N, C-alpha and C positions, 0 to 999 in steps of 0.2 A: 504495501500500500503506501500511495507518497505521502511527505510531508503535507504538500500544499497543496489545493483543488486548482488547476487552470480551469479559468474559464473560456471555453473558445466563443471566437469573433463570430457573430452568424452570419450566415449566408442564404440566398437562397437555394431550396433544395432543387433539384432535376429528378426523372425519372430513374435516369443510373444513381444517385444517393440511395433512393430507397431498393431496388434491387441490391446493389452492392450489401444496404444494410440485411440483406438475407443470406450473403455469403455465397453465392452464384458456382463459384469452382467447387465447391464444397456439395453445392447442390445437385450439381450434375452428377458428381458420381456417386449422391446417394440412388437421383434417381436411374442412373444407369443398373447398379447394383440391385435395386428393387427390381427393374422390369427386368431384369435377364432370373430373377428368380420367380416371377410372375411364368416369365415365357416356359421356363424349365417346368416348372409344377404343373402346366398342361400339357405339359408334353411326355410328362414322366407318366400322368393320371390318368392321360385321356380325358380330361374335364374339359369342355372348350368352353371361354369365358367370351361374351359379348364383346366386340371391340372398343365400341362405347364404354359398356363398364370398365374394360380393362384401362381405355385411356381416361376416364374418370378417376380410378384408383391410382394412376400414375402421377395424376394433378394432385391427388391426395398428399402422395409422400413427396412430393416438391413442395407443396403448400407447407408440410409439417417440417418439413428441413427447413424453409424458409423462415418460419414461425420460432424454430428452435434457435436459428442463427440473428434474427434479430434481438430476442431474449439477451443470446449472451452479449450482445454488441451495448445494449443496454446496461447491463449489469457489471461488465469490462471496461464502462468507456472511462473510467478515472484512471485504469493502466494504460489504457489505449493511446488516450492523450499526450501520456511520456514517452513511451515506446516509439522510435522514429518510424519502425516500418509499419506500425496501425492507425499513425499520429494524424495522417489523412483521412482514417474512414469519416465514414458521415458524421457521426455524433461528436467526436474531438472537434472535426471540420467546421463543426458550427451548422453543418449544414439542416440536419434532423433534432428536433430536442430530445431526451431521454425521455420524458415520457409518452409522447408520441412515438419511440422507437416499441418501448413495452404495451402500447397500446395495439399495436400493428402484429405484433408477437403472439398478443394471447387471442385477437380475432383471429387472426391467420390458425391458429391452435384450433381452435372451435370449428372453424369452417373446414379443416381438410378432415378432420375426425369424423364430425356428421357427411361430409362427402364419402369418406372410405365405407361408414356403416352403410350409405344409402347404396353403394356401387356393388357392396360385396358381402358382408359379416360382421358379427359384431368381434369378434376375434381379431381381425385385421385392424378394426378401428381400436379396439383395443391395447394393441402391441404397439399403434403409430402413437396414442396417446401416450402411452408410456416411455416412450423411444423419445419424445420431445419432454417429456420430462428430464428424460433421464440425463439427456444433452443441455437441459436449460436450467436444471436445480440440481440434481446428483454432481455432475461435473464442473460447469462452471459455478453455481454458488457454495458448494462443499472441497469437491475434491482438488479442483485447480490450483487452492489455493492453501492446501491443507498437507500434501503428502505427495512426496516426488513418483509417488506410483498413481498420479492423475491421471497419466495416460494410457495405464495399462487397464486399471479398472474403468476409467472413462470411456475407453473405447467400444465397449456392449455398446453404447448408446450408437456410433456409425455403423454397427454391424446389423442393426435391424432391418434395413431394407428389403432385403431380400428371404429373411424371416414371414416380412408380413405381406410381402408380391406372393411369395406360397402360399399365407394364409389366406390372403382375399380370392383365390384361385379354389382353393379345395376347403376352405373351414377347418383346416387342422395343420399342423408343424412336426412333420415326420424327422426324421434322422438326418436325411438329403438338407433338408433348410437348414439344420442345426452346423452341418457340416460349412455350407456357404458362410453360416454365420460365423463359424472358428476361423475359417479363412481370412474375413475381416480383421476379426479380434485379434489376430496373432500377427498381422500384416501391420496393425497401427503402430505399436512401438518402433519397430527400425522405424518407419515411415517419419514419425514425428521429430524421432530423438536424433534425426540428419537431421531437419531443419534446427532442433535445439541448439546442435553443436556450433550451425551460425548465427543464433541469437540468443545463447544463454548470458549475453551482457546485457542483452536489455531486458531478460526477465529477472538476473539478478537486480539491473539498477529498481525494479518495483516489488521487489521479494515474493516472487512466485518460484515454490518450488521445483522447478524443473528438473531433472537427475543431473544434467552438465552444472547447475549450481551449486546442490545438496551435495554432488557424490565426484564429483571432475569428469573432464572430458573422458579419461581413460577409463573409467568404468561403465559411461554412456556407449562408448565404442564398442567394450566388451558386449555391454545389454544387447546392442543392433545384433552380434554377430549371434547370442546363444539363439534371440527370437526369431530370427532369419533361420536358424538351424532347426527351428520349431517349426514356423513355418511352412518351408519347402515338403515335407512329408505330410501335414496336415492337407497343404494343396493338393497330395495324389489323392487323398480320399475319395472322392469321386468316382475312380477307378475303381473302389474295390466295393461301392454300391451301385454301380450301375450311370451314376448321374452322368458321370464324363466319358468319351468315347475316343477316338482316336486323335481327332483334332484336339479336345480338351488334353488329352495325357501328352501330346507333342511342346503345346505350350506351357503347362506347366514345369514338365521337363527343361525345356530351354530358358524359360523365365527364372524356374527359379534357380539353376546354374551359375545365372547371370547377374541376382540378384545377390547369391551367395557369393559370387567374386565380388562385387563392391563390397560386400559386409567382411569380408578377408583383407580386400585391402584398406579398407576404412581403419582395421584395429591395428593396422602395421602402422601406419599415417600418424599424425598429431594433430588431426583436425580435433578444433575447438581448444586445444593447448595455445597457452601465449604466446611461446614460439614457433605457432603453426604455420609454416610456410604457405602462399598462396596456390599453390597446388594442391595441398593437404584439404585449403577448406573450398577448394573446385570442389576435389572429389566429394565431400561432403553433401555439395548442393549437388552434383552428378547424380549422387545414391538417392537424394530425395525425389530429383525427377524421375527419375527412374524408378522409384516406386510406387511413383502416380502412373506410369504408363504400364507398371506391371498390373497392377490391380484391372484398370480399363482393358487390356489384353486377357488377361487369364477368366473375366465375366463376359469379354466380348465372345472369346471361344466357347463359353457356355450356352452365350445369346446365336451363335451360329449356328452352333450344332443341332440347337433343339426347334432353331425357328425357320433352319432353312432345310430340314430333313435328312441332315447330314450326321444323326446321332447314333454310332453302332459301338457301345457297350463292349470293351474288353472281354467282363463276365460272362458273356454270352457266348464268346470260344470253349 
């Protein structure tokens, strides 16, 4: 927490400001993984969902993600104003008042859950409501400023979209849905800790206990490798259940090997240390960027297999 409150100079808000309030880059990943779960569920179970209902359910996921992002920005506006990389966000820049951001987040939360209920079922709506609460309250208001395990525990919030998508189609959440959840859950720490190696001074400035701040860069690099070593076999679980086929298997092996190579190079570097060279910090940045590509490509393989009729599971051999 900062010692002084920085009052932003007011300016006129634009449509882009309100879009940025909803963290559109995170929203894109949330919608993509949620839609992949929805398509996979329909393919695996043979349950057809009307295209209009699928579109409304996907919109509900997008609105829910945006709502959680707005609540996050409302609560974190004090530290966002101090950190350089977040100081231009809509609230600290003076474009959107805090109370307006909160109102938008709460209204969008209600609308998203109602739409999901109307388009699918109470289970999907309940999971969506819980995921918004998880990110907006459990992670943002509690974990983020309380423990260096904030990303590990809080990662569950971002792992729910494919489970929600699956539940929207079937009304239940079988093992395959939770495997998709587990992939995102174990992906989140190495993804975010790679970023925190770049921004650890910013977090230290506002007393947010990210792992590099509390335990140092070396421990953070070690943890990135450990979680990547867990992530790779978890990402292969769809091959065992029949959820993933040849295309997914090739993607998971190739992407996993590349992610692991980044993690190994990272642990041998000084990324995040005081004496880190420019190449070390570039490696941390490249690891972070690749982690985003990794998740998009992995769930893209799920989507392609099940949407294009190219799902040929290895378990059938």
